[in-house]
N, CA and C atoms as an extended XYZ file, in Angstrom:
630
Properties=species:S:1:pos:R:3:atomname:S:1:resname:S:1:resid:I:1 pbc="F F F"
N       136.269       88.973        6.234 N   MET     1
C       135.237       87.470        5.623 CA  MET     1
C       136.381       87.492        7.458 C   MET     1
N       135.395       86.734        7.299 N   GLN     2
C       136.560       85.607        8.783 CA  GLN     2
C       136.143       83.614        8.081 C   GLN     2
N       137.459       82.930        8.810 N   ILE     3
C       138.237       81.655        8.493 CA  ILE     3
C       138.215       80.365       10.209 C   ILE     3
N       137.731       79.231        9.086 N   VAL     4
C       137.720       78.843       10.303 CA  VAL     4
C       138.893       77.659       10.454 C   VAL     4
N       140.506       77.909       11.002 N   LEU     5
C       141.312       76.699       10.881 CA  LEU     5
C       141.284       76.002       12.097 C   LEU     5
N       141.305       74.692       11.211 N   LEU     6
C       141.758       73.178       11.567 CA  LEU     6
C       142.768       72.654       11.759 C   LEU     6
N       143.765       71.783       12.515 N   ILE     7
C       144.840       71.172       12.213 CA  ILE     7
C       145.329       70.965       12.892 C   ILE     7
N       145.928       70.288       12.389 N   ASP     8
C       146.024       68.334       13.212 CA  ASP     8
C       147.022       67.934       14.021 C   ASP     8
N       147.337       67.363       14.625 N   GLU     9
C       148.644       67.336       15.533 CA  GLU     9
C       149.770       67.516       14.550 C   GLU     9
N       150.010       69.130       14.725 N   TYR    10
C       150.801       70.059       15.191 CA  TYR    10
C       152.544       70.429       14.888 C   TYR    10
N       153.296       69.139       16.035 N   ASP    11
C       154.449       68.615       16.106 CA  ASP    11
C       154.621       67.690       15.509 C   ASP    11
N       153.611       67.553       14.280 N   CYS    12
C       153.855       66.117       13.409 CA  CYS    12
C       155.330       66.520       12.913 C   CYS    12
N       155.639       66.761       12.298 N   GLN    13
C       157.320       67.638       11.229 CA  GLN    13
C       158.618       67.831       12.591 C   GLN    13
N       158.047       68.135       13.549 N   LEU    14
C       159.029       68.189       15.191 CA  LEU    14
C       159.978       66.985       15.677 C   LEU    14
N       158.383       66.168       16.216 N   THR    15
C       158.317       64.940       16.322 CA  THR    15
C       158.899       63.615       15.512 C   THR    15
N       158.524       63.728       14.944 N   ALA    16
C       159.249       62.882       13.197 CA  ALA    16
C       160.525       63.490       13.559 C   ALA    16
N       161.213       64.265       13.489 N   ASN    17
C       162.787       64.975       13.198 CA  ASN    17
C       163.441       64.993       14.183 C   ASN    17
N       162.783       64.302       14.978 N   ILE    18
C       163.513       64.446       16.226 CA  ILE    18
C       165.494       64.676       16.550 C   ILE    18
N       165.576       63.032       15.998 N   ASN    19
C       167.269       62.571       15.877 CA  ASN    19
C       167.789       63.421       14.793 C   ASN    19
N       166.803       64.363       13.784 N   ASN    20
C       168.074       65.399       12.647 CA  ASN    20
C       167.941       66.619       13.220 C   ASN    20
N       169.302       67.846       14.066 N   LYS    21
C       168.643       68.523       14.122 CA  LYS    21
C       168.821       69.345       12.981 C   LYS    21
N       169.881       69.538       12.033 N   GLU    22
C       169.207       70.093       11.124 CA  GLU    22
C       167.890       70.844       10.834 C   GLU    22
N       166.670       69.222       10.234 N   LEU    23
C       165.788       69.428        9.651 CA  LEU    23
C       165.152       70.337       10.944 C   LEU    23
N       164.924       69.052       12.133 N   TYR    24
C       163.964       70.227       12.932 CA  TYR    24
C       164.268       71.257       13.797 C   TYR    24
N       165.671       71.075       13.128 N   GLU    25
C       165.701       73.557       13.397 CA  GLU    25
C       164.755       74.344       12.264 C   GLU    25
N       165.187       74.277       11.198 N   LYS    26
C       164.068       74.088       10.566 CA  LYS    26
C       162.936       74.861       10.430 C   LYS    26
N       162.462       73.090       10.818 N   PHE    27
C       160.625       73.412       10.644 CA  PHE    27
C       160.300       74.784       12.591 C   PHE    27
N       161.355       74.114       13.141 N   ARG    28
C       160.827       74.966       14.638 CA  ARG    28
C       160.741       76.893       13.923 C   ARG    28
N       161.542       76.768       13.402 N   LEU    29
C       161.699       78.288       13.084 CA  LEU    29
C       161.068       78.539       12.187 C   LEU    29
N       160.105       77.188       11.247 N   PHE    30
C       159.292       77.801       10.039 CA  PHE    30
C       157.920       77.869       11.200 C   PHE    30
N       157.342       77.693       11.466 N   ILE    31
C       156.528       76.417       12.878 CA  ILE    31
C       156.189       77.978       13.245 C   ILE    31
N       157.396       78.204       14.176 N   ARG    32
C       157.315       79.228       15.191 CA  ARG    32
C       156.821       80.795       14.788 C   ARG    32
N       157.613       80.618       13.634 N   GLU    33
C       156.453       82.489       11.825 CA  GLU    33
C       155.246       82.111       12.135 C   GLU    33
N       155.210       80.725       11.420 N   PHE    34
C       153.906       80.035       11.338 CA  PHE    34
C       153.126       80.918       12.105 C   PHE    34
N       152.585       80.135       13.637 N   TYR    35
C       152.384       81.090       14.545 CA  TYR    35
C       152.013       82.143       14.998 C   TYR    35
N       153.752       82.560       15.051 N   ALA    36
C       153.471       84.127       14.651 CA  ALA    36
C       153.019       85.027       14.769 C   ALA    36
N       152.161       85.373       12.591 N   VAL    37
C       151.484       85.990       12.125 CA  VAL    37
C       150.352       84.608       13.181 C   VAL    37
N       149.611       83.554       13.309 N   LEU    38
C       148.621       83.906       13.058 CA  LEU    38
C       148.677       84.916       14.563 C   LEU    38
N       149.195       84.278       15.781 N   LYS    39
C       148.553       85.338       16.898 CA  LYS    39
C       147.686       86.574       16.765 C   LYS    39
N       146.706       87.061       17.172 N   GLY    40
C       146.394       87.680       17.130 CA  GLY    40
C       145.237       88.284       15.514 C   GLY    40
N       145.380       87.627       14.704 N   GLU    41
C       144.639       87.730       13.479 CA  GLU    41
C       143.622       88.167       13.430 C   GLU    41
N       142.528       88.873       12.783 N   LYS    42
C       141.335       89.137       13.115 CA  LYS    42
C       140.484       88.956       11.788 C   LYS    42
N       141.635       87.847       11.047 N   HIS    43
C       140.619       87.379       10.767 CA  HIS    43
C       139.856       86.188       10.840 C   HIS    43
N       140.700       86.040       12.081 N   ILE    44
C       140.328       84.364       11.836 CA  ILE    44
C       139.572       84.116       13.406 C   ILE    44
N       138.694       83.345       12.664 N   ARG    45
C       136.981       82.563       13.768 CA  ARG    45
C       137.018       82.847       15.364 C   ARG    45
N       137.553       81.384       14.523 N   PHE    46
C       138.084       79.993       15.448 CA  PHE    46
C       138.901       79.224       15.073 C   PHE    46
N       140.013       79.101       16.053 N   MET    47
C       140.845       78.041       15.627 CA  MET    47
C       140.720       77.359       16.383 C   MET    47
N       141.362       75.982       16.199 N   ALA    48
C       141.639       74.591       16.887 CA  ALA    48
C       143.058       74.011       16.486 C   ALA    48
N       143.553       73.015       17.297 N   LEU    49
C       145.167       72.417       17.348 CA  LEU    49
C       145.145       71.723       17.839 C   LEU    49
N       145.453       70.205       17.647 N   THR    50
C       145.710       68.607       18.583 CA  THR    50
C       147.169       68.845       18.285 C   THR    50
N       148.113       67.981       19.415 N   GLY    51
C       149.455       67.725       19.102 CA  GLY    51
C       149.802       66.963       20.408 C   GLY    51
N       151.093       66.492       20.819 N   VAL    52
C       151.221       65.628       21.678 CA  VAL    52
C       151.685       66.640       22.229 C   VAL    52
N       152.445       68.066       21.639 N   THR    53
C       153.863       67.892       23.510 CA  THR    53
C       153.423       69.100       23.367 C   THR    53
N       153.211       69.779       24.375 N   ARG    54
C       153.639       71.580       24.605 CA  ARG    54
C       154.441       72.324       24.371 C   ARG    54
N       155.131       72.963       23.528 N   LEU    55
C       156.764       72.485       22.358 CA  LEU    55
C       156.762       74.364       23.099 C   LEU    55
N       157.495       75.057       23.933 N   LYS    56
C       157.682       76.474       24.495 CA  LYS    56
C       157.877       77.877       22.644 C   LYS    56
N       159.169       76.156       22.152 N   ASP    57
C       159.860       76.404       21.124 CA  ASP    57
C       159.044       76.885       20.161 C   ASP    57
N       158.207       77.535       19.649 N   VAL    58
C       157.217       77.075       18.285 CA  VAL    58
C       156.469       78.303       18.406 C   VAL    58
N       156.582       79.050       19.171 N   SER    59
C       155.432       80.829       19.338 CA  SER    59
C       154.566       80.172       19.366 C   SER    59
N       153.481       78.526       20.715 N   ILE    60
C       151.874       78.436       19.959 CA  ILE    60
C       152.172       79.120       21.845 C   ILE    60
N       152.500       77.912       22.405 N   PHE    61
C       151.699       79.201       24.231 CA  PHE    61
C       152.475       79.561       24.935 C   PHE    61
N       153.170       81.161       24.449 N   SER    62
C       153.813       81.648       24.916 CA  SER    62
C       152.640       82.748       26.372 C   SER    62
N       153.996       83.106       26.573 N   VAL    63
C       152.822       84.890       27.691 CA  VAL    63
C       152.128       85.856       26.634 C   VAL    63
N       151.225       85.641       27.167 N   GLY    64
C       150.026       86.615       26.470 CA  GLY    64
C       149.452       86.387       25.206 C   GLY    64
N       149.186       84.585       24.525 N   SER    65
C       149.724       84.169       23.519 CA  SER    65
C       147.638       84.340       23.380 C   SER    65
N       146.779       83.839       22.361 N   ASP    66
C       145.143       84.212       22.357 CA  ASP    66
C       144.594       82.929       22.540 C   ASP    66
N       145.707       81.343       22.369 N   ILE    67
C       145.547       80.152       22.455 CA  ILE    67
C       145.394       79.844       23.160 C   ILE    67
N       144.705       78.720       23.517 N   LYS    68
C       144.235       78.580       25.308 CA  LYS    68
C       143.921       77.126       24.842 C   LYS    68
N       145.070       76.556       25.738 N   ASP    69
C       144.598       74.908       25.921 CA  ASP    69
C       144.216       73.622       26.045 C   ASP    69
N       143.302       72.830       25.393 N   LEU    70
C       142.518       72.500       27.243 CA  LEU    70
C       142.859       71.446       26.907 C   LEU    70
N       144.067       71.221       26.759 N   GLY    71
C       144.462       69.302       27.274 CA  GLY    71
C       144.256       68.732       28.550 C   GLY    71
N       143.613       69.786       29.506 N   TYR    72
C       143.663       68.885       30.825 CA  TYR    72
C       142.415       69.766       31.574 C   TYR    72
N       141.735       69.918       30.012 N   ASP    73
C       140.348       71.228       31.773 CA  ASP    73
C       139.522       69.943       31.481 C   ASP    73
N       138.991       70.273       33.073 N   HIS    74
C       138.353       69.095       33.572 CA  HIS    74
C       136.792       69.765       32.353 C   HIS    74
N       136.687       70.679       32.486 N   ALA    75
C       135.444       71.677       31.276 CA  ALA    75
C       135.095       70.499       30.135 C   ALA    75
N       136.433       70.055       29.454 N   PHE    76
C       136.183       69.987       27.997 CA  PHE    76
C       136.854       68.301       28.011 C   PHE    76
N       137.064       67.960       29.013 N   SER    77
C       137.728       66.651       29.270 CA  SER    77
C       136.694       65.897       28.066 C   SER    77
N       135.542       65.674       27.505 N   GLN    78
C       135.488       64.481       27.647 CA  GLN    78
C       134.724       65.575       25.811 C   GLN    78
N       134.958       66.572       24.957 N   MET    79
C       134.747       66.787       24.041 CA  MET    79
C       135.961       65.947       23.053 C   MET    79
N       137.092       65.084       23.103 N   ILE    80
C       137.737       64.558       22.650 CA  ILE    80
C       137.673       62.197       23.278 C   ILE    80
N       136.771       62.207       22.462 N   GLY    81
C       136.286       60.402       22.827 CA  GLY    81
C       135.026       59.511       22.743 C   GLY    81
N       134.608       58.590       23.251 N   PHE    82
C       132.990       58.648       23.818 CA  PHE    82
C       132.678       58.402       25.319 C   PHE    82
N       132.477       58.698       25.392 N   THR    83
C       131.892       58.913       26.918 CA  THR    83
C       130.784       57.578       27.525 C   THR    83
N       130.636       56.225       28.022 N   ARG    84
C       130.055       55.654       28.316 CA  ARG    84
C       128.613       55.604       28.153 C   ARG    84
N       127.882       56.532       28.706 N   GLU    85
C       126.742       56.376       28.201 CA  GLU    85
C       125.699       57.326       26.576 C   GLU    85
N       127.307       57.610       26.042 N   GLU    86
C       127.147       57.470       24.199 CA  GLU    86
C       127.163       56.582       23.747 C   GLU    86
N       128.640       55.744       23.996 N   ILE    87
C       127.378       54.594       23.754 CA  ILE    87
C       127.203       53.118       23.454 C   ILE    87
N       126.069       53.585       24.666 N   LYS    88
C       124.984       53.068       25.291 CA  LYS    88
C       123.606       53.533       24.333 C   LYS    88
N       124.183       55.180       24.157 N   LYS    89
C       122.698       55.430       23.458 CA  LYS    89
C       122.737       55.733       21.599 C   LYS    89
N       123.664       56.035       21.121 N   PHE    90
C       124.183       54.865       19.912 CA  PHE    90
C       124.537       53.233       19.604 C   PHE    90
N       125.015       53.360       20.425 N   TYR    91
C       125.606       51.917       19.791 CA  TYR    91
C       125.381       51.112       20.184 C   TYR    91
N       123.045       51.733       20.688 N   ILE    92
C       123.354       49.730       21.720 CA  ILE    92
C       122.931       48.973       20.632 C   ILE    92
N       122.908       49.139       19.101 N   ASP    93
C       121.403       48.304       19.053 CA  ASP    93
C       123.683       46.577       18.909 C   ASP    93
N       124.466       47.294       18.275 N   TYR    94
C       125.428       47.121       18.146 CA  TYR    94
C       126.362       46.369       19.458 C   TYR    94
N       126.101       46.866       20.465 N   LEU    95
C       125.771       45.972       22.305 CA  LEU    95
C       124.759       44.627       21.944 C   LEU    95
N       123.740       44.631       22.029 N   ARG    96
C       122.750       44.217       22.015 CA  ARG    96
C       123.420       43.176       21.177 C   ARG    96
N       123.852       43.371       20.390 N   LEU    97
C       124.208       42.160       19.148 CA  LEU    97
C       125.040       41.041       19.419 C   LEU    97
N       126.846       41.959       19.808 N   GLY    98
C       127.386       41.502       20.323 CA  GLY    98
C       127.104       40.565       21.854 C   GLY    98
N       126.472       41.351       22.607 N   ILE    99
C       125.559       40.093       23.273 CA  ILE    99
C       125.146       38.656       23.188 C   ILE    99
N       124.170       39.323       21.631 N   SER   100
C       123.343       38.305       21.189 CA  SER   100
C       124.932       36.663       20.465 C   SER   100
N       125.382       37.207       20.422 N   TYR   101
C       126.817       36.714       20.035 CA  TYR   101
C       127.420       35.955       21.227 C   TYR   101
N       128.133       36.699       21.932 N   GLU   102
C       128.321       35.463       22.539 CA  GLU   102
C       127.361       34.513       23.740 C   GLU   102
N       126.270       35.098       23.894 N   LYS   103
C       125.711       34.305       24.741 CA  LYS   103
C       124.555       33.887       24.168 C   LYS   103
N       124.574       33.134       22.545 N   HIS   104
C       123.312       32.428       21.818 CA  HIS   104
C       122.033       33.697       22.290 C   HIS   104
N       121.355       33.800       22.523 N   ILE   105
C       120.720       34.653       22.412 CA  ILE   105
C       119.724       35.409       21.595 C   ILE   105
N       118.551       35.175       22.261 N   ASP   106
C       118.263       36.915       20.916 CA  ASP   106
C       118.929       37.809       20.387 C   ASP   106
N       118.844       39.469       20.710 N   ALA   107
C       118.721       40.256       21.022 CA  ALA   107
C       118.644       41.262       21.746 C   ALA   107
N       116.913       40.884       21.719 N   VAL   108
C       115.326       41.095       21.764 CA  VAL   108
C       115.719       41.258       23.726 C   VAL   108
N       116.429       39.792       23.765 N   SER   109
C       116.196       38.794       25.031 CA  SER   109
C       117.715       39.441       26.570 C   SER   109
N       118.560       40.426       25.620 N   VAL   110
C       119.187       40.855       26.478 CA  VAL   110
C       119.135       42.290       27.363 C   VAL   110
N       119.427       41.233       28.583 N   SER   111
C       119.031       42.545       29.518 CA  SER   111
C       119.812       43.282       29.689 C   SER   111
N       119.433       44.547       30.688 N   ASP   112
C       120.025       45.600       30.469 CA  ASP   112
C       121.594       45.800       31.861 C   ASP   112
N       121.403       44.929       31.655 N   ALA   113
C       122.579       44.490       33.607 CA  ALA   113
C       124.132       42.811       32.323 C   ALA   113
N       123.052       42.697       30.827 N   ASP   114
C       123.622       42.508       30.844 CA  ASP   114
C       124.855       43.525       29.886 C   ASP   114
N       124.423       43.991       29.396 N   VAL   115
C       124.445       45.318       28.538 CA  VAL   115
C       125.873       46.148       29.829 C   VAL   115
N       124.898       46.624       30.984 N   GLU   116
C       126.817       46.884       31.611 CA  GLU   116
C       127.639       46.278       31.581 C   GLU   116
N       128.043       45.092       31.831 N   GLU   117
C       128.588       44.105       31.961 CA  GLU   117
C       129.713       43.289       30.424 C   GLU   117
N       128.783       43.357       29.210 N   PHE   118
C       129.405       44.357       28.693 CA  PHE   118
C       130.898       45.652       28.633 C   PHE   118
N       129.915       46.565       28.460 N   LEU   119
C       130.258       48.136       28.374 CA  LEU   119
C       131.655       47.869       29.352 C   LEU   119
N       131.366       46.726       30.376 N   ASP   120
C       133.128       46.697       31.988 CA  ASP   120
C       133.600       46.015       31.539 C   ASP   120
N       133.637       45.533       30.317 N   ARG   121
C       134.866       45.425       29.225 CA  ARG   121
C       134.986       46.123       27.850 C   ARG   121
N       134.268       46.279       28.196 N   MET   122
C       134.577       47.441       26.598 CA  MET   122
C       136.127       49.143       27.455 C   MET   122
N       135.755       49.318       28.509 N   ALA   123
C       135.970       49.808       28.959 CA  ALA   123
C       137.139       48.812       29.419 C   ALA   123
N       137.445       48.267       29.433 N   GLU   124
C       139.742       47.643       29.858 CA  GLU   124
C       139.869       47.077       28.736 C   GLU   124
N       139.533       47.230       28.418 N   HIS   125
C       140.111       47.570       26.304 CA  HIS   125
C       140.477       48.718       26.700 C   HIS   125
N       138.876       49.435       25.954 N   TYR   126
C       139.316       50.801       25.288 CA  TYR   126
C       139.078       52.196       26.156 C   TYR   126
N       138.524       51.633       27.201 N   ASP   127
C       138.864       53.092       28.529 CA  ASP   127
C       140.111       53.558       28.527 C   ASP   127
N       140.910       54.403       28.051 N   CYS   128
C       142.224       54.434       28.053 CA  CYS   128
C       142.339       56.330       28.101 C   CYS   128
N       141.375       56.801       27.872 N   TYR   129
C       142.397       58.494       28.213 CA  TYR   129
C       141.282       58.679       28.873 C   TYR   129
N       142.407       59.630       29.293 N   CYS   130
C       142.197       60.251       30.406 CA  CYS   130
C       142.811       62.085       30.051 C   CYS   130
N       142.004       63.854       30.101 N   PHE   131
C       142.230       64.816       29.581 CA  PHE   131
C       142.154       65.256       30.778 C   PHE   131
N       141.740       65.087       31.841 N   ASP   132
C       140.864       66.043       32.379 CA  ASP   132
C       142.067       66.023       34.114 C   ASP   132
N       142.046       66.754       34.727 N   ASN   133
C       142.940       67.606       35.645 CA  ASN   133
C       142.619       66.556       36.738 C   ASN   133
N       141.522       66.260       37.336 N   TYR   134
C       140.679       66.265       38.311 CA  TYR   134
C       141.379       64.446       38.517 C   TYR   134
N       141.130       64.251       36.867 N   TYR   135
C       140.893       62.985       36.881 CA  TYR   135
C       140.244       62.183       37.412 C   TYR   135
N       139.217       62.537       36.083 N   GLU   136
C       137.593       62.280       37.175 CA  GLU   136
C       136.844       61.897       36.279 C   GLU   136
N       137.030       61.819       34.632 N   LYS   137
C       135.827       62.236       33.647 CA  LYS   137
C       137.432       61.354       32.341 C   LYS   137
N       136.868       59.520       32.178 N   LYS   138
C       137.731       59.179       30.963 CA  LYS   138
C       136.649       58.964       30.387 C   LYS   138
N       137.226       58.270       29.020 N   VAL   139
C       137.321       58.507       27.277 CA  VAL   139
C       137.192       57.247       26.933 C   VAL   139
N       136.377       56.683       26.479 N   PHE   140
C       137.183       55.415       25.073 CA  PHE   140
C       137.814       55.875       23.683 C   PHE   140
N       138.657       55.152       23.314 N   SER   141
C       138.815       55.339       22.183 CA  SER   141
C       138.128       55.317       21.168 C   SER   141
N       137.588       56.362       20.236 N   THR   142
C       136.204       57.072       19.350 CA  THR   142
C       136.862       55.515       18.007 C   THR   142
N       138.410       55.276       17.524 N   TYR   143
C       138.592       54.582       16.280 CA  TYR   143
C       138.827       53.266       17.052 C   TYR   143
N       139.172       52.679       17.946 N   SER   144
C       138.840       51.051       18.779 CA  SER   144
C       137.480       51.011       18.807 C   SER   144
N       136.804       51.839       19.185 N   VAL   145
C       135.304       51.510       19.653 CA  VAL   145
C       134.954       50.963       18.010 C   VAL   145
N       134.895       52.258       17.393 N   ASN   146
C       134.242       51.852       15.894 CA  ASN   146
C       134.857       50.618       15.803 C   ASN   146
N       136.356       50.015       15.172 N   ASN   147
C       136.601       49.337       15.101 CA  ASN   147
C       135.813       47.868       15.210 C   ASN   147
N       135.791       47.908       16.955 N   PHE   148
C       135.199       46.420       18.016 CA  PHE   148
C       134.572       46.383       17.792 C   PHE   148
N       133.203       47.526       17.721 N   LEU   149
C       131.555       47.358       16.512 CA  LEU   149
C       131.261       47.031       15.334 C   LEU   149
N       132.728       46.932       14.459 N   GLN   150
C       132.769       46.972       13.092 CA  GLN   150
C       132.596       44.839       13.447 C   GLN   150
N       133.625       44.632       13.527 N   SER   151
C       133.884       43.582       14.017 CA  SER   151
C       133.270       42.998       14.390 C   SER   151
N       132.280       42.932       15.205 N   ILE   152
C       131.108       42.403       15.809 CA  ILE   152
C       130.016       41.603       14.464 C   ILE   152
N       129.922       42.770       13.880 N   VAL   153
C       129.150       42.880       12.826 CA  VAL   153
C       129.844       42.329       11.319 C   VAL   153
N       130.943       42.063       11.174 N   LYS   154
C       131.412       41.797        9.838 CA  LYS   154
C       131.692       40.253       10.881 C   LYS   154
N       132.266       39.760       11.477 N   ASP   155
C       132.149       38.983       11.595 CA  ASP   155
C       131.920       37.935       12.859 C   ASP   155
N       129.997       38.562       12.934 N   ALA   156
C       129.768       37.872       13.601 CA  ALA   156
C       129.892       36.854       15.344 C   ALA   156
N       130.752       37.845       15.805 N   ARG   157
C       131.485       36.917       17.267 CA  ARG   157
C       132.324       38.622       17.873 C   ARG   157
N       131.956       38.066       19.051 N   VAL   158
C       132.740       39.644       19.675 CA  VAL   158
C       134.814       39.060       19.421 C   VAL   158
N       135.287       40.201       19.515 N   THR   159
C       137.178       40.158       19.652 CA  THR   159
C       137.847       41.160       20.154 C   THR   159
N       137.910       41.432       20.825 N   PHE   160
C       138.418       41.855       21.475 CA  PHE   160
C       139.994       42.716       21.406 C   PHE   160
N       140.405       43.359       20.044 N   GLY   161
C       141.399       43.538       19.445 CA  GLY   161
C       141.906       45.174       19.591 C   GLY   161
N       143.187       44.250       19.386 N   GLU   162
C       144.374       45.666       19.486 CA  GLU   162
C       143.877       47.051       18.296 C   GLU   162
N       143.020       47.780       18.510 N   TYR   163
C       142.801       48.188       17.254 CA  TYR   163
C       143.635       48.837       16.319 C   TYR   163
N       143.549       50.253       18.176 N   TRP   164
C       144.571       51.874       17.763 CA  TRP   164
C       145.654       51.528       18.029 C   TRP   164
N       146.509       49.982       18.604 N   TYR   165
C       148.325       49.819       19.097 CA  TYR   165
C       148.619       49.760       17.279 C   TYR   165
N       147.631       48.386       16.241 N   GLU   166
C       147.606       48.109       15.410 CA  GLU   166
C       147.878       48.864       14.159 C   GLU   166
N       146.941       50.124       14.539 N   GLU   167
C       147.650       50.430       12.843 CA  GLU   167
C       148.371       51.773       13.605 C   GLU   167
N       147.940       52.919       14.790 N   GLY   168
C       149.043       53.198       14.835 CA  GLY   168
C       150.977       53.330       15.241 C   GLY   168
N       150.905       51.714       15.605 N   GLY   169
C       152.520       51.392       16.121 CA  GLY   169
C       152.267       52.479       17.371 C   GLY   169
N       154.095       52.142       17.859 N   ILE   170
C       154.489       53.024       18.514 CA  ILE   170
C       154.441       54.512       18.022 C   ILE   170
N       154.269       55.484       18.960 N   PRO   171
C       154.211       56.486       18.545 CA  PRO   171
C       155.428       57.359       18.611 C   PRO   171
N       155.918       58.017       17.321 N   SER   172
C       157.096       58.059       16.358 CA  SER   172
C       158.151       58.616       17.646 C   SER   172
N       157.774       60.174       18.328 N   ILE   173
C       158.132       60.854       19.159 CA  ILE   173
C       158.742       59.216       20.282 C   ILE   173
N       157.888       58.499       20.577 N   LEU   174
C       158.830       57.426       21.689 CA  LEU   174
C       160.062       56.950       21.295 C   LEU   174
N       159.626       56.576       19.897 N   LYS   175
C       161.030       55.683       19.176 CA  LYS   175
C       162.001       56.303       18.752 C   LYS   175
N       161.521       58.025       18.736 N   ASN   176
C       162.955       57.922       18.048 CA  ASN   176
C       163.486       58.780       19.306 C   ASN   176
N       162.826       58.697       20.291 N   TYR   177
C       163.295       59.487       21.973 CA  TYR   177
C       164.066       57.853       22.471 C   TYR   177
N       163.405       56.735       21.944 N   MET   178
C       164.403       55.356       22.796 CA  MET   178
C       165.903       55.539       21.974 C   MET   178
N       165.529       55.219       21.100 N   GLU   179
C       166.608       55.683       20.021 CA  GLU   179
C       167.945       56.488       19.975 C   GLU   179
N       167.403       57.625       20.428 N   SER   180
C       168.047       58.676       20.293 CA  SER   180
C       169.086       59.380       22.272 C   SER   180
N       168.665       57.713       22.860 N   HIS   181
C       168.755       58.207       24.784 CA  HIS   181
C       169.436       57.564       25.247 C   HIS   181
N       169.722       57.727       26.109 N   ASP   182
C       170.404       56.273       26.995 CA  ASP   182
C       169.455       56.478       27.750 C   ASP   182
N       168.654       55.181       27.920 N   ILE   183
C       166.829       54.617       28.248 CA  ILE   183
C       168.056       52.632       29.530 C   ILE   183
N       167.554       53.035       30.310 N   ASP   184
C       167.572       52.238       30.858 CA  ASP   184
C       166.120       51.155       30.878 C   ASP   184
N       166.374       49.923       29.847 N   PHE   185
C       164.486       49.998       30.157 CA  PHE   185
C       165.105       49.291       31.004 C   PHE   185
N       165.779       48.753       31.510 N   LYS   186
C       165.185       47.723       33.041 CA  LYS   186
C       164.582       48.045       34.289 C   LYS   186
N       164.995       49.191       34.117 N   LYS   187
C       164.609       50.787       35.716 CA  LYS   187
C       163.035       50.402       35.371 C   LYS   187
N       162.869       50.538       33.387 N   PHE   188
C       160.925       50.495       33.404 CA  PHE   188
C       160.457       49.658       34.066 C   PHE   188
N       161.511       48.624       33.534 N   LEU   189
C       160.463       47.153       33.756 CA  LEU   189
C       160.177       46.825       35.797 C   LEU   189
N       161.384       46.850       36.310 N   SER   190
C       160.713       46.631       37.409 CA  SER   190
C       160.517       47.357       38.634 C   SER   190
N       160.363       48.927       38.210 N   SER   191
C       159.895       49.593       39.227 CA  SER   191
C       159.385       50.753       38.634 C   SER   191
N       158.025       51.679       39.523 N   GLU   192
C       156.975       52.531       39.194 CA  GLU   192
C       157.533       53.858       39.251 C   GLU   192
N       157.149       54.602       37.786 N   ILE   193
C       158.090       56.114       37.996 CA  ILE   193
C       156.628       56.613       38.228 C   ILE   193
N       157.054       57.952       38.417 N   ASP   194
C       156.524       58.869       38.591 CA  ASP   194
C       156.814       59.902       38.160 C   ASP   194
N       155.181       61.079       38.050 N   VAL   195
C       154.987       62.262       36.742 CA  VAL   195
C       154.893       63.204       37.708 C   VAL   195
N       155.131       64.348       37.432 N   MET   196
C       154.612       65.827       38.139 CA  MET   196
C       153.694       66.175       36.473 C   MET   196
N       152.624       66.170       37.401 N   TYR   197
C       151.409       66.888       37.204 CA  TYR   197
C       151.892       68.645       36.225 C   TYR   197
N       152.308       68.659       36.732 N   ASP   198
C       153.647       70.210       36.280 CA  ASP   198
C       153.799       69.530       34.965 C   ASP   198
N       154.559       68.898       35.198 N   ASP   199
C       155.360       68.469       34.419 CA  ASP   199
C       154.666       68.309       32.877 C   ASP   199
N       153.381       67.523       32.660 N   PHE   200
C       153.279       68.043       31.389 CA  PHE   200
C       152.574       69.247       31.112 C   PHE   200
N       152.105       70.167       31.895 N   LEU   201
C       151.170       71.872       32.313 CA  LEU   201
C       152.348       73.114       31.325 C   LEU   201
N       153.971       72.759       32.474 N   ASN   202
C       154.618       73.236       31.608 CA  ASN   202
C       155.013       73.760       29.954 C   ASN   202
N       155.383       74.191       29.234 N   PRO   203
C       155.722       73.713       27.310 CA  PRO   203
C       157.351       73.311       27.839 C   PRO   203
N       157.449       72.644       26.935 N   THR   204
C       159.245       72.281       26.978 CA  THR   204
C       159.716       72.236       25.086 C   THR   204
N       160.887       71.999       25.817 N   SER   205
C       161.594       71.697       24.017 CA  SER   205
C       162.001       70.760       23.727 C   SER   205
N       161.155       69.770       22.230 N   LEU   206
C       160.723       68.600       22.937 CA  LEU   206
C       162.874       67.965       22.671 C   LEU   206
N       163.615       69.006       22.048 N   GLN   207
C       164.945       67.505       22.253 CA  GLN   207
C       165.706       67.895       23.148 C   GLN   207
N       164.739       67.616       25.038 N   ASP   208
C       165.105       68.800       26.435 CA  ASP   208
C       164.233       67.814       27.275 C   ASP   208
N       163.144       67.044       26.660 N   MET   209
C       162.197       66.421       27.493 CA  MET   209
C       163.046       66.188       28.481 C   MET   209
N       162.328       65.365       29.014 N   SER   210
C       162.471       64.384       30.459 CA  SER   210
C       162.120       62.768       29.655 C   SER   210
């Protein structure tokens, strides 16, 4: 018998305990042993896992691993999220409804140009994810788009809310990192910060992360 294994946020226990070294180490060792057993396991037909960071000390991204990282793979860059064309294809009635409320016209009178302009404004708010190493393909946040379109139906008006931020808030890894490191916030506010692409590709230790 073969199984399919789906794991969401594999690094959650580590990012949540970045400031608790003892608990962090216990989770790290447990997770490392867990994935060490899974690697090469013939009973697993397919395994997919998500996470924020590529951690080198949990035995997932080590040399010779049969787990392939698709985080920045051009071919799979639009697998997670909505594309513009998908929204037009599957949610066109919602788009026309929103435009009809804004322009005070019947939904059947909404033009293709109206739809494109509406999508342009949606993109300013929700088309913010890029998992493409060539930076050619972006996707809309599914959570934000779904909540935005539902609000149009519920409230009979168009409101561009910050749905994902209101739900998730500041990511725990960022919040915990800021609390445990001496960060010059004025530097972040007054200057541009460049991050090398290789920094995203190379696995790191969470507590030593730049």
